[in-house]
ZADODREN-158749 format. One record per residue (C-alpha): x, y, z; residue in one letter. Coordinates in steps of 0.02 Angstrom, whole numbers, padded with zeros to 5 digits, always signed. Each point is the difference from the previous one (the first is absolute). Example, Ala and Ser with C-alpha at 12.3 -4.5 7.8 and 13.67 -1.06 7.14 Angstrom:
REM residues 2
+00615-00225+00390A;+00069+00172-00033S;
***
This chain:
REM residues 677
-01345+00385+02078M;-00047-00155+00098G;-00001-00078+00171N;+00133-00135-00003L;+00043-00071+00172P;+00162+00056+00076V;+00120-00141+00046V;+00158+00017+00103T;+00091-00155-00061T;+00103-00008-00159S;-00051-00098-00154F;+00117-00139-00054V;+00014-00085-00169G;-00140-00040-00124R;+00078+00108-00137G;-00056-00111-00144S;-00175-00021+00072E;-00020+00189+00014L;+00047+00022-00183V;-00117-00140-00056G;-00150+00057+00101I;+00024+00182-00052A;-00005-00061-00181R;-00157-00101+00038A;-00085+00155+00071L;+00034+00093-00162R;-00078-00141-00101E;-00143-00057+00113H;-00128+00096+00103R;-00014-00132+00136L;+00155-00085+00069V;-00014-00116+00150T;+00149-00052+00105L;-00036-00172+00073T;+00095-00110+00121G;-00007-00074+00174S;-00004+00104+00157G;+00165+00079+00048G;+00078-00011-00173V;+00007+00189-00016G;-00146+00044-00115K;-00049+00160+00092S;+00179+00062+00018R;+00033-00033-00185L;-00160+00090-00049A;+00047+00150+00107L;+00175+00010-00073R;-00071-00014-00176L;-00129+00135+00037A;+00139+00116+00058E;+00097-00033-00161H;-00143+00031-00122V;-00091+00143+00087R;+00062+00127-00129R;-00091-00098-00136D;-00169+00043+00077Y;-00043+00187-00001P;-00144-00025+00124D;+00103-00099+00122G;+00028-00172+00071V;-00125-00048+00135W;+00005-00142+00125W;-00148-00092+00077A;+00040-00125+00138D;-00134-00136+00001L;+00084-00112+00131S;-00128+00042+00134H;-00151-00047-00106L;-00088-00166+00026H;-00147+00031-00117D;-00051+00122-00136D;-00102+00117+00111Q;+00135+00133+00015L;+00099-00040-00158L;-00057+00145-00109A;+00010+00128+00141T;+00175-00062+00045T;+00054+00029-00180V;-00086+00171+00004C;+00104+00044+00152D;+00154-00065-00089G;-00020+00118-00148V;-00049+00148+00109G;-00184+00000-00050L;-00110+00053+00147L;-00164-00006-00095D;-00145+00093+00082H;-00132-00053-00125S;-00126-00141+00030P;+00067-00097-00150R;+00070-00174+00017R;+00184+00015+00041P;+00041-00098-00158V;-00093+00127-00107A;+00091+00143+00086A;+00166-00088-00029L;-00037-00028-00184C;-00039+00184-00026E;+00150+00058+00102W;+00120-00109-00099L;-00079+00022-00171S;+00105+00151-00053E;+00159-00043+00095R;+00158-00090-00049R;+00062-00086+00156L;+00063-00163+00073L;-00106-00081+00135L;+00085-00129+00109V;-00118-00123+00087L;+00102-00087+00134D;-00050-00167+00080C;-00151-00049-00105C;-00002-00183+00051E;-00149+00006+00120R;-00108+00097-00123V;+00057-00070-00167V;-00175-00013-00077G;-00057+00175+00051P;+00169+00070-00055C;-00020-00079-00170R;-00172+00079-00019Q;+00057+00170+00063L;+00155+00005-00110V;-00101-00051-00153T;-00121+00145+00028E;+00138+00126+00032L;+00103-00047-00152L;-00154+00012-00111A;-00043+00173+00066A;+00175+00073+00008A;+00107-00022-00157P;+00149+00085+00083G;+00001-00118+00150L;+00130-00136+00029T;-00018-00121+00145V;+00140-00092+00088L;-00066-00132+00122A;+00084-00115+00125T;-00085-00162+00048S;+00038-00179+00045R;-00102-00050-00151Q;-00047+00087-00164P;-00157+00107-00004L;-00063-00094-00153G;-00048+00158-00095A;+00003+00014-00188E;+00166+00057-00074E;+00085-00020+00169E;+00188-00021-00015Y;+00069-00106+00140G;+00176+00003+00071V;+00046-00131+00128E;+00120+00075+00125V;+00138-00124+00036A;+00105-00002+00157P;+00167+00089-00004L;+00147-00094-00072S;+00086-00094+00142A;+00146-00114+00033G;+00155+00096-00053D;+00083+00145+00089D;-00048+00129-00132G;-00182-00054-00018D;-00143+00120+00038E;-00060-00090+00156A;+00176+00010+00073V;+00007+00186-00040L;-00167+00022+00088L;+00061-00098+00152F;+00158+00107+00011R;-00100+00161-00020D;-00122-00045+00139R;+00140-00068+00109A;+00084+00170-00004A;-00160+00077+00068A;-00029-00137+00131V;+00178-00008+00068V;+00103+00145-00069P;+00182-00046-00027G;-00029-00188+00006L;+00139-00083-00101P;-00067-00121-00130L;+00143+00005-00124D;+00103-00146+00067G;-00009-00161-00102P;-00096-00095+00133A;-00129+00139+00029D;-00019+00033-00186A;-00033-00185-00029A;-00125-00003+00143A;-00095+00149-00071V;-00007-00078-00173A;-00062-00163+00077E;-00136+00089+00099I;-00063+00085-00157C;+00006-00161-00100R;-00098-00097+00132R;-00127+00142+00009L;-00017-00009-00190E;+00030+00186-00018G;-00171+00048+00072I;+00026+00180+00060P;-00113-00007+00153L;+00082-00162+00057A;+00173+00077-00024V;-00049+00154+00101E;-00073-00105+00142L;+00157-00106+00007A;+00110+00154-00006C;-00089+00071+00153A;+00073-00146+00101Q;+00176+00070-00019L;-00025+00097+00160R;+00007-00165+00096E;+00088-00123-00116R;+00142-00008-00123T;-00031-00035-00184A;+00071-00175+00021R;-00118-00037+00146E;-00148+00058-00106I;+00058-00114-00141T;+00011-00153+00113E;-00171+00033+00077R;-00083+00025-00168L;+00078-00158-00069A;-00067-00106+00142S;-00175+00075-00015R;-00014-00014-00189L;+00068-00177-00004D;-00134-00052+00124A;-00139+00058-00117L;-00022-00143-00121T;-00190-00007-00019D;-00028+00097-00161E;-00190-00016+00018T;+00004+00106+00158L;+00141+00113-00053W;-00003+00034-00188P;+00174+00032-00064R;-00034+00180-00052R;-00061+00048+00175H;+00115-00107+00106R;+00144+00122+00027A;-00114+00147+00041L;-00110-00100+00118R;+00155-00071+00083T;+00075+00172+00026T;-00161+00074+00065I;-00021-00149+00116G;+00178+00016+00060W;-00020+00187+00030S;-00157-00042+00097H;+00092-00127+00107E;+00143+00120+00035L;-00123+00128+00068C;-00035-00008+00186T;-00170-00071+00049P;-00068+00175+00031L;+00064+00061-00168E;-00084-00148-00086R;-00162+00041+00090L;+00012+00182-00054L;+00037-00052-00181W;-00159-00104-00001A;-00107+00136+00078R;+00066+00135-00116L;-00068-00097-00148S;-00173+00077+00029V;+00064+00172-00051F;-00029+00058-00179R;+00103+00159-00010G;+00134+00092+00098V;+00024-00067+00176I;+00036+00131+00131T;+00073-00047+00168T;-00154+00064+00092A;-00118-00101-00111D;+00107-00156+00020A;+00000+00020+00189E;-00189+00020+00003A;-00038-00148-00114V;+00141-00122+00035C;+00041+00026+00184G;-00076-00124+00122G;+00030-00168+00079G;+00184-00046+00000P;+00039+00148-00115L;-00010+00149+00116G;-00034+00171-00072V;+00173+00059+00053D;+00079-00141-00100A;-00082+00047-00165V;+00112+00148-00050A;+00166-00091+00023P;-00073-00154-00087A;-00050+00109-00149L;+00177+00066-00014E;+00070-00176+00013S;-00115-00062-00140L;+00056+00147-00106A;+00182-00043+00031E;-00036-00177-00058Q;-00084+00066-00160S;-00171-00067+00050V;-00061+00180+00005L;+00051+00147-00109R;+00019+00169+00083R;-00095+00147-00076T;-00007+00184+00045D;-00153-00026+00109D;+00019-00179+00063G;+00026-00172-00073Y;-00065-00106-00144R;-00003-00187-00021M;+00026-00079-00170L;-00151-00096-00060D;+00093-00167-00004T;+00053+00021+00181L;-00174+00058+00049R;-00071-00161-00072E;+00122-00102+00103Y;-00048+00096+00157G;-00185-00025-00037A;+00030-00187-00015M;+00078-00004+00174W;-00136+00111+00071L;-00127-00129-00058A;+00108-00139+00074E;-00005+00092+00166L;-00190+00013-00016A;+00016+00188+00025E;-00054+00058-00174D;-00179+00044+00048A;+00052+00078+00165L;+00136+00112-00074V;-00107+00050-00149A;-00133+00057+00125D;+00128+00096+00102R;+00065+00082-00158H;-00175+00051-00054A;-00048+00069+00170R;+00163+00094+00017H;-00026+00092-00164F;-00182+00030+00046A;+00067+00089+00156R;+00120+00099-00110V;-00146+00061-00105A;-00102+00047+00154V;+00148+00092+00078E;+00033+00090-00164A;-00180+00059-00007H;+00008+00059+00180A;+00164+00092-00034G;-00055+00077-00164W;-00029+00173+00073L;+00167+00042+00076G;+00186+00022-00022P;+00024-00183-00048A;-00119+00014-00148Q;+00136-00009-00134V;+00082-00148+00088A;-00167-00092+00003W;-00028+00029-00186Y;+00172-00072-00035R;-00033-00145+00117R;-00163-00047-00085I;+00078+00019-00173A;+00151-00105+00050G;-00102-00143+00072T;-00126-00010-00142H;+00029-00185-00046P;-00012-00053+00183D;-00157+00104+00028L;-00083-00086-00149C;+00053-00172+00062A;-00068+00042+00172S;-00168+00055-00069L;-00013-00159-00103D;+00030-00102+00157H;-00120+00099+00110L;-00140-00001-00128L;-00006-00188+00030V;+00049-00013+00182E;-00067+00161+00079D;-00108+00105-00118P;-00041+00128+00135E;+00184+00037+00025K;+00022+00008-00190A;-00136+00133-00009M;+00085+00104+00134E;+00168-00018-00087M;-00064+00043-00174A;-00088+00156+00063G;+00157+00059+00089C;+00113-00028-00150A;-00124+00072-00126G;+00052+00183+00000L;+00186-00042-00001F;-00025-00115-00149W;-00102+00131-00091S;+00133+00132+00028C;+00141-00117-00052C;-00088-00052-00159G;-00060-00174+00048H;-00181+00037-00045L;-00037-00167-00083H;+00061-00098+00153E;-00096+00116+00116A;-00161-00021-00099R;+00020-00189-00016T;+00030-00033+00184Y;-00128+00125+00062L;-00135-00071-00114E;+00045-00176+00055R;-00016+00038+00186V;-00158+00104-00020L;-00082-00141-00099A;+00013-00113+00153L;-00142-00010+00128P;+00098+00089+00137L;-00058+00101+00149S;-00039+00186-00009A;+00107+00124+00094G;+00143+00122-00019V;+00110-00124-00095H;-00133-00024-00133R;-00033+00187-00009T;+00186+00032-00026R;+00009-00132-00136A;-00148+00082-00089L;+00087+00169+00013W;+00162-00070-00071A;-00093-00082-00144L;-00094+00162-00037G;+00164+00097-00010I;+00075-00134-00113T;-00149-00001-00119L;+00001+00190-00010T;+00184+00003-00044L;-00034-00127-00136Q;-00134+00113-00073G;-00141-00123+00041D;-00104+00138+00077H;-00173-00078+00001E;+00065-00156+00087A;+00095+00112+00121A;-00157+00099+00039R;-00097-00160+00038R;+00139-00061+00115I;+00007+00172+00082G;-00186-00007+00038E;+00023-00172+00076E;+00144+00069+00102C;-00113+00142+00062E;-00132-00125+00057Q;+00131-00105+00088A;+00073+00154+00087A;-00171+00050+00068R;-00013-00171+00084L;+00177+00014+00068D;-00040+00164+00091R;+00185+00047-00011D;+00071+00170-00051A;+00144-00071-00100E;-00117-00119-00092A;-00116+00146-00045A;+00148+00101-00064L;+00063-00150-00101L;-00169-00013-00087A;-00005+00188-00032A;+00175-00006-00072H;-00047-00141-00118S;-00158+00085-00062M;+00072+00176-00015S;+00154-00063-00092F;-00110-00091-00125T;-00108+00154-00029Y;+00156+00108-00022L;+00070-00116-00133M;-00170-00009-00086M;+00008+00189-00026G;-00126+00042+00137R;+00101+00113+00116P;-00152+00079+00083Q;-00064-00169+00058T;+00176-00050+00051A;+00013+00159+00105H;-00170-00028+00081S;+00039-00179+00052V;+00174+00035+00067S;-00048+00164+00084D;-00150-00077+00088R;+00106-00145+00065A;+00133+00118+00066L;-00131+00108+00088R;-00086-00153+00074D;+00164-00074+00061H;+00117+00140+00057P;+00157-00033+00098G;+00185-00032-00022D;+00044-00087-00165P;+00131-00098+00095A;-00144-00091+00085D;-00096-00032-00162A;+00113-00011-00153P;-00146+00007-00121S;-00035+00176+00060Q;+00162+00048-00088L;-00054-00096-00155R;-00168+00089-00003C;+00090+00167+00018R;+00097-00040-00159V;-00162-00033-00095I;-00081+00159+00065R;+00154+00098-00054L;-00002-00071-00177F;-00186+00033-00012A;+00020+00182+00052L;+00130+00035-00133S;-00102-00093-00132A;-00148+00112+00044L;+00108+00155-00024G;-00005+00047+00185R;+00186+00033-00001L;+00015+00109+00155D;-00090-00131+00105E;+00105-00136-00081A;+00159+00095+00045Y;-00051+00010+00183E;-00048-00184-00001E;+00167-00048-00079A;+00103+00097+00126T;-00099-00080+00143R;+00029-00172-00074L;+00184+00038-00019Q;+00014+00053+00183R;-00087-00160+00058I;+00112-00109-00108S;+00159+00086+00061L;-00057-00019+00180R;-00027-00188-00013V;+00148-00026-00118G;-00091-00082-00146E;+00028+00022-00187H;-00159-00058-00089W;-00114+00145+00050G;+00142+00126-00006R;+00036-00048-00181A;-00181+00033-00049Y;+00003+00165+00094A;+00153+00047-00104D;-00091-00056-00158H;-00146+00115+00034Q;+00110+00146+00055L;+00097-00020-00163A;-00163+00001-00099L;-00068+00152+00091I;+00161+00100-00020H;+00004-00046-00184L;-00181+00050-00029L;+00030+00165+00091Q;+00155+00043-00100G;+00142-00048+00117R;+00097-00132-00099P;+00156+00008+00108G;-00097-00048+00157H;-00094-00131-00100A;+00164-00077-00057E;+00064-00012+00179D;-00156-00089+00061H;-00004-00117-00151A;+00179-00054+00034R;-00041-00026+00184A;-00148-00109-00049M;+00108-00102-00119L;+00132-00029+00134A;-00131-00065+00123S;-00088-00109-00127K;+00166-00073-00056H;+00034-00047+00182E;-00167-00093+00001L;+00028-00080-00172H;-00169+00075-00049D;+00004+00004-00190S;-00172+00081-00015L;+00055+00141+00114G;+00161+00020-00099I;-00098+00011-00163A;-00114+00134+00073L;+00149+00097+00067G;+00094-00005-00165L;-00151+00074-00090D;-00004+00144+00124L;+00187+00027-00010L;-00009+00005-00190A;-00136+00132+00013G;+00101+00106+00121A;+00155-00009-00111I;-00104+00044-00153A;-00074+00149+00092A;+00172+00072+00032R;+00042-00017-00185G;+00116-00151-00011D;-00090-00100-00134G;+00136-00131-00031V;+00018-00048+00185T;-00190-00002+00015A;-00008-00118-00149A;+00130-00115+00076R;-00092-00002+00167T;-00165-00032-00087S;+00079-00143-00098G;+00058-00081+00163T;-00175+00023+00069G;-00069-00086-00155H;+00116-00147+00036T;-00073-00016+00175Y;-00179+00015-00062W;+00033-00139-00126R;+00084-00103+00136M;-00153+00005+00112I;-00126-00005-00142G;-00112+00122+00093H;-00158+00027-00103P;-00026+00185+00042H;+00173+00068+00045R;-00062+00063+00167G;-00158+00096+00042T;-00104+00054-00151P;+00021+00189+00017E;+00189-00013-00020L;-00017-00048-00184G;-00046+00173-00063A;+00133+00084+00107I;+00132-00122-00064R;-00042+00050-00179E;+00028+00184+00043Q;+00173-00039+00071W;+00048-00098-00155E;-00051+00143-00115R;+00106+00123+00100R;+00150-00118-00005A;-00017-00025-00188R;-00009+00187-00028E;+00156+00027+00104A;+00104-00141-00076A;-00069-00015-00175G;-00086-00158-00062D;+00157-00086-00063T;+00103+00025+00158A;-00150-00044+00109Y;-00033-00163-00092E;+00183-00049+00002R;+00018+00027+00188A;-00167-00082+00037Y;+00037-00155-00104R;+00174-00018+00072R;-00066+00006+00179A;-00144-00117-00041S;+00124-00130-00063A;+00117+00018+00149D;+00002-00099+00161D;-00135+00064+00119A;+00114+00010+00153E;+00134+00093-00097R;-00130+00122-00067G;-00065+00030+00176L;+00176+00034+00062A;+00019+00132-00136H;-00168+00076+00047A;+00050+00014+00183L;+00160+00095-00043E;-00024+00184+00032R;+00059+00114-00141P;+00149+00111+00034L;-00045+00184+00022P;+00028+00099-00160S;
***
């Protein structure tokens, strides 16, 4: 179990360090790898995590903190790192402590240097609450926590032909220029000299190696020698940073002017950089939009960027260098504003495209750009609060579905606390906050926000705004265990605002609430008709969210009316759709239904395993009520039937095994259809 990043380059050397740090992890609960930028702390931590993962039954989990500049999102970033999508209104730290308290796992906190103090406080709380937790941190300086064991990561050995830095150079050279001969005495000596002058710093070696496309090893040696010999002022260039700064500076100089400009402008990004996003944010002036894509590829070839499956990433050390040049160009404020407004447009476009065939793609887009969306909101809250309010409202439902409830609540409450103008953007922000509060189980606060949303919608005199308010209020009543009121509110709104759901997406959302309310009231025939209508609408417009809830209710109705085979089919269909949307709450609901259907057809062991996986998801989201209230009693009936079919011992064994397994792997098992007997 775990979420370790996937890297495409090989790992070279560091054998003794790996042994020593692995021993330190067995003897100490907090180990911090320190060292200057580019020395290889993160890569060493990743390699170590891969080596020791079998020592931790509950997995090795990675949290990248490189995009954080303050402690505001620290705890939620670590929650994301360990797979905790907490739906409760608790502080994220409290949720983390509870989640980790009974687990034995390794948590890797990468790039702590900008949030050293908050990291120290967070780690102290987590270690106190979770006796089975071990933390491995990387930072340019120690965290300063009690009982912290520090390991300073030294550069690779360099200077002789068999040293680790030379092996790294040769390995990367084979990737940069396949077949390049470096075995001759002169070339071998040049490579050893390059690595010696670069003091074995891995990032410096990789940047120098990238120049082999244009220069020989001997030419690189001569150029490095002249540059390093010119740097004699140790006050400006401390010895331990000189080689890396020199290599970064040289790589910068060897870039074309447009590539240097792009490098600087890319420094505003916090996460994965797609070509389209780079064109939107960085194109302009001398750097035409058409020139951005080839410049991105050129920077990747020079090791300034790292290619990923969905775009590019920039190492933090190189991002800092780019940010320095962006400030020198006096473009830092301008590009930060362009970045923020671009991602605000992304959120608005995602909201507009929510009801349609691109729905899944938009969910993935919002999930994939989460760090940049947060950075954009932070910027706009200061520079353009009205735009921030529009953006937060548009991103709210996506964040709620993808498990970012704490971020959604924080940003929505911040924008709504400002003295901003009334209108549809404010109404939408109120709706998004109401949904978020309801999902967290804070029903009274959600009801108050829903009433405020209703008042705002009346002033807007807009059908979609009225449906938004009705959706917020009816959803809250449904989760409070008041299905009759939920039905009345949603049904009245749908009757007052008829029309095509494609023209008013919240009509579809209100239909979902009305459907759930009908089944909760026991009006199953009406609920069946409503579900099939909802399914037809969803199939017509090509969306997944509403269709998944139609499948959920069809599964429930078939199960309650004694048709477990049909119920199982619809539960699996719901799970497939919710997995596409990364909706953990929907997956948890679907697994409960699937377990019930399997129990009803007499397979108690498989039902227990499915229920155990569902329990994993419920724990992962920390949902206070495990769905709507009326499902609790039905869930108990399914469990009794499964226990009777399997026997208590077999049931408990299968349930515990699934509960301890990886959630994704358990879901994959649940989605497998049994072979016909």
